[in-house]
PABA-460455 format. One record per residue: residue in one letter; y, x, z of N, C-alpha, C, O, CB in turn. Coordinates in steps of 0.05 Angstrom, whole numbers, plus 5000, padded with zeros to 4 digits. Glycine has a CB too. Layout:
% residues N
AYXZYXZYXZYXZYXZ/...
***
This chain:
% residues 375
M770462091990772762021972775262161982775962152006773261721971/T776762291965779162431972781562261967781362041955779462701957/N783962351977786362201972786862161942787761951933788762331984/G786162371927786562361898784962141886785861981869785962621885/H782362121894780661911883781561631892781261441877777761961893/F782861621915783761361925785761241906785960991904785061401953/F787361401892789461301874788461271845790161241827791861481875/E785861271841784861231814785260951804786060901781781961311812/R784660751821784660471813785760301835784960331859781860381804/R787360111828788459931848786459701853785659561834791159821840/T785759661878783959441886785559201893787959211898782059531909/A784158971895785458731905786458761933788558661940783458491903/Q784958911949785858961977788559111977790259051993783759121992/S788759311959791259471958793559301949795859331959790959711939/Q793059121930795158941921796158761943798558721946794058771897/I794258641958795058471981796658632002798558532013792558331993/K795758872008797159042027800059082018801859042035795659312030/S800459151993803159201983804858941984807158951990803059311955/T803558721977804958461977805858392005808158302009803258241966/I804158432025804858372053807258542062809158442074802458422072/V807158802056809258982064811858912050813958892063808559272057/A811858872023814258812008815458542017817958532019813658811978/K813858342020814958082029816158092057818257982062812757862028/Y814758242074815858262101818458422102820258352116813858392120/L818558632086821058782084823358602077825558622090820759012064/T823058442057825258262048826058072071828458042076824458102023/A824157952084824757762105826057902129828057812140822257612115/W824958132137826058292159828858382152830658372169824258532165/A829258482128831958582120834058362122836258412131831858692092/N833358122114835257902115835957832144838257772150834157652101/I833957842162834557792190836358012202838257952215831957772206/M835658262196837158482207840058502195841958562210835758752202/M840358432170842958442158844758222170847158262173842858412127/A843557992176845157782189846057872217848257812225843457532191/K844258012231845058112258847058342256848658382275842558202273/N847058482234848758722231851458662219853158842216847358922213/Q851958412211854358352195856958412208858958452195854258062186/H856958422235859458482249859558772259861358852273859758292273/R857558922251857459212259858759382238858859312214854559302264/K859859602247861059792228858959912210859359942186862660012243/D856659992222854460112207852459882201851059792219853160342223/R852259802176850559582168847959682156846459522145851959402149/R847459942157845060042144842459952159842459932183845160352143/I840459912143837759872153835960062137836760162116836759572151/A833460112147831860312133828960222130827960062146831860572149/Y827760312108824860292104823860572102824660732085824160122078/I821860642120820760912121817760892115816360752129821361042148/D816861042095814061052088813061332093813861522079813560962058/L811361362113810561632122808261752106807761992107809861632151/F806861582091804661682073804961542046803361362040801761622087/C806961612031807761452008805961461984805761271969810461532000/G804461691980802861711956804561751931806961791933801061471953/P803261751907804661821882806161591870807561631850802661931863/G805961351880807561131869806060961849806860731844809961231858/R804161081836802660931815799761021815799161261818804060971787/Y797960831811795160901808794561001780796160961761793360651815/E792361131777791661251751791161031729791361081706789261421753/D790560781739790260571719792960451711792960261695788460351731/G795160561721797760471713799160281732801560231729797660351686/S797660161751798859971769800560111790800060331798796759791782/E802659961799804460071819803360051847801859871853807159931817/S804060241864803360231892805760141908807860081897802260501902/T805460141935807460011952810360111949812159951948806660051980/P810860371947813660461944815160341921817560261925813760761941/L813960311898815360201875815859901879817859791871813860251850/E813859761891814259481897816559441917818159251914811659351908/V816659611937818859591957821559631943823459481949818459791979/L821759831926824359891913825159661894827459601891824160151898/R823159541881823859311864824959081881826858941872821359211849/E823859041904824858831922827758901930829458721931823058801948/A828259151936830959231944832959191921835259101926830959521953/I832259271897833959241874834658951869836858891860832759371850/A832758771874833058491868834758341889835658121884830458351866/S835158461912836658341934839458461936839658701942835158361960/P841558311932844358421935844758561962845958771963846358211931/G843758431983844158552010842658812013843859012023843358352031/M840158822006838559062008839659281989839659511996835659012003/K840559191966841659391947843959541959844259781954842559241921/R845559411975847859541988847059702013848059922017849959331996/N845259592029844859692056842259842062842059972083845159472075/L840359812045837659932052837560222045838060312023835559782037/V836760382066836160662063833060682060831660582077837260832087/T832160822040829260852037828461152039829761322027828260742010/I826361202054825461482058822461482052820861332065826061582087/F821561642034818761662026817761942032818862142023818361591995/N815661952048814562212057811562232051810162032053815062252087/D810662462043807862522041807562822042808962972029806562402014/K805562922058805263212059804263332033804563572029803363282082/N803163162015802263251989804763261970805663051961800063061977/S805763491965808163521949807863421921809763331908809063811949/E805463441910804963331883805263031882806362921863802163411873/F804362891903804762601905807762541905808762361892803362491930/V809262691921812162631924813562681898815362531890813362811946/Q812862901884814062951858813462731838815162651822813163221847/A810962631838810262421820811762161827812662021809807162361822/L812062111853813561871861816561891853817661701843813361821891/Q817662131856820462171848820862111818822861981810821362451854/S818962201802819062151774818961851767820361751750816862301759/E817161711781816861421777819361271786820261091773814361321792/V820461351809822861221819825161251800826761061796823561331846/A825461491788827661541769827561361745829661311732827561831760/L825161261739824861081715825260791721825360621703822161121703/L825560721747825960441754828660331745830660451749825660401785/S828560101732831059981723832659881747831659741764830459741704/G835159971748836959881770836960061794838460011813836159611779/V835260271795835160441819837860581823838460651846832860641816/D839360631801841960771804844060591816846160681823842860861777/Q843460331819845260141831844960121862846659991875844959871819/L842960251873842560241901844860391916845760601907839860371909/G845760271938847860401953847060661965848760831971848860211974/H844460691970843360941982841061031965838960891963842560902012/S841261261953839161361936836661411953836861501975839961621921/P834261351942831861401958831561701966832261881950829361321941/G830661741991830262012000827262082000825561912003831362042029/F826662341997823962431995823562672013825362842015823162491965/S821162692025820562922042817562982041815962812032821462872071/T816763212050813963302049812963402076811563602078813563522028/F813763262098812863342124810063242130809263032120814863232145/E808563392146806063292157806763112181808363182198804163522165/V805462882182805962692204804462792228801962762229805262392197/D805862892247804663002271806362952295808262782293804063302268/R805863082317807363032342810363112339812063002352806163182365/T810863292321813663372316815263142304817463082313813863622298/I814163012284815462782272815762562292817862432293813762682247/S813662512308813762312328816062362348817562182355811162292343/Y816262612356818362692375821162642363822962542377818062982384/E821462722338824062682325824762392323827162322327824062812298/L822862222316823361932314824161822342825861652343820961782304/G822961932363823561832389826261922400827461782417821461912408/N827162142391829662262402832062222384834262282393829262542408/Q831662132360833962072343834961792350833461632361833262092313/S837361732342838361462345837961322318839561332300841461452353/L835661182316834961052291836560802286837060642304831960992291/I837360762261838360512252835960322251833660412250839860522225/P836360052250834059872248832259952225833159972202835059582244/S829759992230827860102210825159962211824159892232827460402215/L824159912187821359822184819860062175820360182153821159582164/V817860152191816360392185813560312177812160162191816360582210/F812660422154809960372144808360622147809060832136810060272114/V806060602160804360832166801660772153800060612163804060892197/D801060912131798660842115797061092109796861182085799460702089/P795861222129794261462125791661392112790761162114793861622151/W790361582099787761532087785661472108784061292106786861762069/G785661632129783761602151785161512176786161292179782261852156/Y785361702196786761642221788561872230790061842249784661572243/K788362102217790062322224792962262219793662182197789162582209/G794562292239797462222237798161952250800461902255798262222208/L796161782254796561532267796061562297793861612306794761302255/A798261542313797961592341799661402357801661292348798761882347/L798861352382800361172400803261262404805061092405798961142426/D803661522408806361612414808161572389810561532392806361902422/L807061582365808561522341809461232341811861172337806961582316/I807661052347808260762348810360712370812260562365805760592353/E809960832393811860792415814660892408816660762414810860932440/N814761122395817361242389818761092366821261132363817061532381/I817360932351818660762331819660512345821960432341816660692309/L817960382361818660122372820760142394821959932400816160002384/K821260372405823160392427826060342417827760282434823060672439/H826560362391829260322381829760032374827959882366829660502356/W832259942377832959672370832559612341833359772323835959612378/G831259382335830859302308828659442293828359402269833459332293/C827159612306825059772292822359642296821559562318825060062303/E820859632274818159512274816359692258817259862242818159222263/V813759652261811859832248809559662236808559472248810660042267/I808759742212806359632199804559872193805460072182807059472172/F802059862201800360092196797560002187796559782192800060262221/F796360192173793660162162791660262182791860482192793360322135/F789760092190787760162210785060162196783859952190787759962234/N784060402190781460422176779160382195778260572208781260702162/Y778260132197776160072217773660232212772460322231775559772216/N772860262187770360412182770460692193768660782206769860422152/R772660832187772961112196773261132227772061302239775461242183/V774760942238775060952267772460882281771761012301777260752276/N771060692271768460612283766560852284765160892304767160382267/L766561012263764761242262765861472280764261632289764561342233/G768461482284769661702297769861682328770061882341772361752287/I769661442338770161402367768361562384769161682404769961112374/N765761582377763861732393763162002381761162122389761361572397/N764862092363764362352350766162562364768662552361764962342319/H764962742379766562932394768263122376770263242385764763102412/L767563142350769063322332771763212326773563362319767463352307/V772162942329774762822323775862682347777662512345774562622299/E774962762371775862632395778862662400780062482411774362742419/E779962882391782862922394784462692380786362582391783763192383/Y783562632355784962422340784462142352786261972352784062422311/M782062102362781461842375783061812401783961592407778461822381/S783462022415785062022439787961962433789261812447784862282454/Q788962072411791762012402792061722394794161602398792562202379/L789961602383790061332373789761132395791360932396787961292352/F787861162413787360972434788561042461788860872479784460932437/G789361292464790461382490788261512507785961412507791661152505/P788861732521786861872536785661712559783461782569788062132547/K787061512569785961342591784061132581781961082593788261212606/L784661012558782960802547780460902533778360772535784660622528/L780661122519778561212502775861252517773861162507779261472489/P775761382540773161422554771761162560769361142557773561582580/Q773260962569772060702575771060572550768960442550774060522590/L772660592529771860472503769260602493767460472484774060502483/Q769160862495766661012486764260912502762060882491767061312489/K764660872528762460782545761560502538759160442537763360792575/D763560322533762960042526761360022500759859822496765459882525/L761760212482760660182455757760292453756460252432762360322435/V756860422473754260552472751960362465750360412447753560702498/M751860132478749759942474750659692459749159492457748659852501/A753059702447754159462433752959432405752459622391757159482432/N752459182397751659122370754159132352756359142362750258842368/P753859112325756259142308758458942313760759012313755359102279/E757758692319759858492325761258552351763758532353758658202327/Q759758642371761058712397762758962393764858982406758858762418/R761859152377763459392373766159322360768259412369761959592354/Q766059152340768559082326770458942346772859002347767958902302/S769458752361771058602380772358792400774658762407769358392394/R770758972411771759162431773759362420775659422433769359312444/I773259452396775059642383777759512378779859632383773959762357/I777759272368780259122362781759062388784159072390779658872346/E780158982409781458942435782659202445784859202456779358842455/G781259422440782359682449784859762435786759852448780259892445/I785059732409787459802394789759622401792059702402786959812364/T789159362406791159172414792359252441794859252444790058892416/N790659312460791659392487793259652485795259692499789259432506/A792359832468793760092465796560042453798460162462792160282447/I796759872433799359812421801259682441803559742442799059632396/R800159492456801759362476802859552497805059532507800259132490/S801159752504802059952524804260122512805760262527799760122532/S804560122485806560282472809060122464810760222450805460412448/G809159872474811659712469811359502448813259352444813859892461/G808959482436808559272415807659012428805258962430806559362395/R809558852436808858602450807458402432805658262440811358482462/Y808358392407807258192388805758342366806958522352809558022376/I803258272362801558412343800158212325798958012334799458582358/A800458252299799058092279797258272262798058482254801157932260/M794758172257792858332243791758182219791357942220790458412261/F791458322197790258212173787758372166787958612162792358212148/E785558242166782958372163782058372134782258182120780758232181/F780958602125779858632098776858672101775958852116781258862083/K775358522085772458562084771858762061773458802043770958292079/G769558892062768659072042767958932016768258692014766359242051/S767159091996766658981969764558761968764658591950765859201951/K762658761987760658551988761458312005759958122007758058671999/G763858332016764858102031763558042057763757812067764657862014/Q762258232069760858182094761958342118762658232138757958252091/R762258602114763158772137766158842134767158872112761559032138/T767458862157770258932157770659222149769159402158771458892185/S772559272131773159542123775659652136775659882145773359562092/H777759492137780259582149782059342156781459112150781659782131/Y784159412170786159212178788959312170789459552169786059152208/I790759122165793659182165794659072192794258832197795159062140/I795859232208796759152234799859172236801059372228795459322256/F801058962246803958942250804558932279803258792294805158692235/A806659082288807359082316810459062319811859192304806359342330/S811258892337814158852341814658782371812858712385815158622323/K817158822379817958742405819058452405819458332427820158922416/K819458332382820758072380818957862367817457922348823258102364/F819057622378817357412368818057322340816357252324817557172386/I820657342332821457242306820057402284819257292264824557272303/G819757662287818357822268815457752266814257732244818658122274/Y814257702289811457612290811057342276809157312261810557582320/H812957162280812856902266812956932236811456812221815156722276/V814857102226815157142198812657272186811757192165817657312192/M811557472199809257612189806857422188805257442169808657852206/K806457252208804257062207804356872184802356812171804056912233/D806756782177807156612153806256762128805056642110810056512151/I807057012126806357172102803357222101802157182080807857442103/M802057292124799257332124797657082118795557092105798357442151/F798656852127797456592121797256552091795156472081799056362134/K799456612077799456562048797756752033796756692011802356582038/E797256992044795657192030792657172037791057312025796657462036/S791957012057789256992066787456852045788356672031789056842092/S784956932044783056802026781756562039779956442027780957002017/G782556492063781556252076782656002064784356012046782156262106/V781655772073782655512063783355342087782555402110780555372045/G784855122082785554942103788254992116789655182108783454952124/D788954822135791554832148791755072167793955172172792154582162/V789455142179789355372198787555582185785355532178788355282226/R788655832183787156042171787156292188789256372198788256112143/E784756402192784656662205785256872183784056862161781856712218/F787057052189788257222168786257442159785757632173790757352179/H785257402135783357592124783157562094783857352083780557562137/Y782257782081781657772052778757842050777858052059783457962035/T777257662037774357702033773757692003774057471991772657502048/P772957911990772157891962769557721960767657771974771658171950/L769657521943767457331941765857361916766957391894768457051944/T763257341918761557321895761057021889761756851906758757471899/V759956961867759456681860757656551882758056321889758056651833/H755756701892753856601912755156551939754156401955751456781914/Q757356691944758756671969760956461969761856371990759856931978/A761756371945764156201943763855941960765755841970764656131915/H761355841962760955591976761655612006762155412019758055491973/L761655852016762255892045765155812052765655742075761856182052/L766955822032769655742038770055442038772155342047771555872017/L768155292029768455002027768454882055770054702061766354882010/E766654972072766454872099766255102119764055142130764154672102/P768355262122768155492139767855422168768855212177770555672135/E766455592183766255542212768955622224769755852221763855702224/K770155442238772855482248772955522278771955352293774655242240/T774155742287774655772315777255632322777555522343774856072322/Y779155632303781755502306782055272287781055282264784055712301/S783255052297783754812281786054652293786854712315781154642279/I787054462278789154282288788054132312789454082331790154092266/A785554042310784353902333784254072358784853982380781553802326/A783454322355783354512377786154562388786554582413782054772369/L788154582371790854632379791954382395793254422415792654682355/K791354152386792153912401790953912429792353842448791253652386/L788453982431787253992457788554202475789054152499784254052454/L789154432463790454642479793154552489793754592513790854892461/L794754422472797454332480797354112501798854122520798954232456/T795553922498795553702517794553792544795253682565793753472507/R792753992544791854102570793854292583794154282608789254252566/S795254452567796954652578799854562583801254672600797054892559/C800654352569803554272570803953992581806153882578804654292542/K802053882595802253612605804753582622805253732641799753542622/G806453382615808853322630811253502624813353462635808253332658/Q810853702607812953902601814853802578813953662560811754172594/T817353882580819353822559820454082548821054272564821553632570/G820754102523821954342510822154302480821354092470820354592517/S823154502467823354482438820754552425819054682437825654662427/V820354462400817954532385817654832384815454942388818054412357/W819854982379819755272378818855392404817355592404822555372370/Q819855282427819155402453816155382458814955572467820655262475/F814955152451812055122455810555302435808455412442811254822451/Y811555322411810355502392810355792401808355932399811755472364/E812655882411812956152419811156212443809956432445815756222426/S810856022462809356082486806356042483804856132501810455902508/H805455912462802555852460801255952434798955892429802155562462/S802756092417801556172392800856472390799456552372803456112369/V801656632410801156912409798156972411796756852427802657062432/D797257162394794457232392792657012381790257012385793457312420/T793956832366792456632351793556632322795656742318792756342364/P792056512303793156492276794856252272795756202249790856492256/Y795456092293797055852290799955922281801256092293797055692316/T800855782261803555812251805255592261804355402274803555812219/L807955612256809755402265808955132252809054932265812655472257/R808255142226807354892213804954772227804854522229806754952183/N803054932236800754822251801654682276800654462282798855052258/F803554792290804654662315805954402308805654202322806554852330/Q807554402287808954162279806953942271807253712279810854212256/D804854012256802853822248801353712272800953462274800853942228/A800653882291799253792315800953602331800053402341798354032332/M803553672334805353502350805853232337806053032351807953652356/L806053232311806452972297804052792301804352552305806853022267/Q801652912301799252752306799152652335798452422340796752912300/L800052822354800152742382802152522386801852342403800752972400/E804352522370806352312372805152042364805551842377808752382355/V803652042342802351802332800351692353800051452356800951852305/E799051882367797051802387798251742414796851692433795052032390/K800951742415802451672440801951872462802151802486801551392449/R801252122455800852322475803252522477803252712492798252482470/L805152462460807552632459809952452451809652282434807252872439/T812252502463814652352457816752532445817352742457815752202482/V817752462422819952612410822552502420823152272417819752602378/L824252682431826752602443829052612422828752732401827452772467/G831352492429833652502412833752272392832452062396833652762397/S835352302372835852092352833252012339831452172333837852192331/S832951742335830651642322830751672291828851632277830251342328/K833151752282833551792253832652082246834252272247836451742244/R830152102238829052372231828552382202827752192189826552422248/P828852622190828252652162825352592156823552622173828952942152/R824852512131822152462122821552632098823352712083821752162115/K819052702095818052852072815652712061813652672076817453152079/N815752632036813552482024812952232040810652142042811052662022/G815052112051814751862066813951902095813851702109812751702052/N813352142103812452192131814652322147816252482137809952372131/L814752242173816752372191816252672193814052762193816552232219/T818452822196818253102201819053172229819953002244820053262181/L818553422237819153502264820353782263818953982260816553502282/G823053802266824454052264823854232288823054132309827454012263/K824054492284823354682305825054662330824254742351823454962294/D827554552327829354532350829154262363830554222383832154582341/R827554082353827253812365825953832392823953982396825653632346/Q827053682412825953682439823653472440823853252429828053612459/V821453552453819153372456818253382485818653582500816853452437/T816853172494815653162520812653092517812052892503817052952538/F810953242529808153182529807552982552808153032575806353442533/N806552752544806252532563804052592584802052722577805452272549/P804552512609802452562630799852422623797952432638803552462657/
***
């Protein structure tokens, strides 16, 4: 399948990907604009390094147009957001420019969208690393893996306020790791130190072990490049069984990780209060699997984690959430629900005023509320 064929029809996976990016952009922009309000330069940026033509052949919009609609609808982004759309395919860029020109309200943007046709390579990575970037959300969505490299991620994250969302084609990477013909690209993706060990570990691994090890490898690689907080959204293939790709988010700040997890939670095809972030296309015969899914994570498991790890400790709900939720799908709401149950069970004491807000008749627990885990 070529890039051209990729844009023939919009899939449900593509729709969810665009929704995650557009929703996160709005949330991130509001946070950054609040931090920028006392600065002389209040600009923020959205950079799409593999933008595509803007519209699929079936007429549906792709990510760039959804992003611009979000910007036009937000007074703050309308004034302050700089958008840059790049693709080495000049025909795609020309098509996107035409589509953008037709958007209602695009002429009201404080900064007209910018377009370029650079190939994403080490030169682009070097320039990103050596320029003084304004706060930027960078979206890296290559068809395969060419152009996606650790030094690119590192050179984005090194700047204040900069975060990255990228497309990780698990199918292509899985096939490429032990293929010497594409070893250069695999080395750029995982790093020259990690790749040899990863290749060795995968020789005798079964499919489940391979996936676990590859995801562990890319996580370690991103962390080595400055991405302290990483959230992943998994997509299954058309039959709903094997993983096809991931959307991966990386940030230096917990607040961005928190916001992205809330967005991924809402877009997940899972059910229940705790959801592992994934989209699985379901057939009628598979639908029953969502009724009683096998859960690695649950409110009960979270309660056990907290009572074992935090015995005798005092802090805010947010502090416990930040220190114990990384690399799990647990959201702030999950922590609040678990702590409310522990309060009823007399295993946790809520400090401060006894006059707490109620919702639907039940006590609530604000993120700044101080709690003590009972010995």
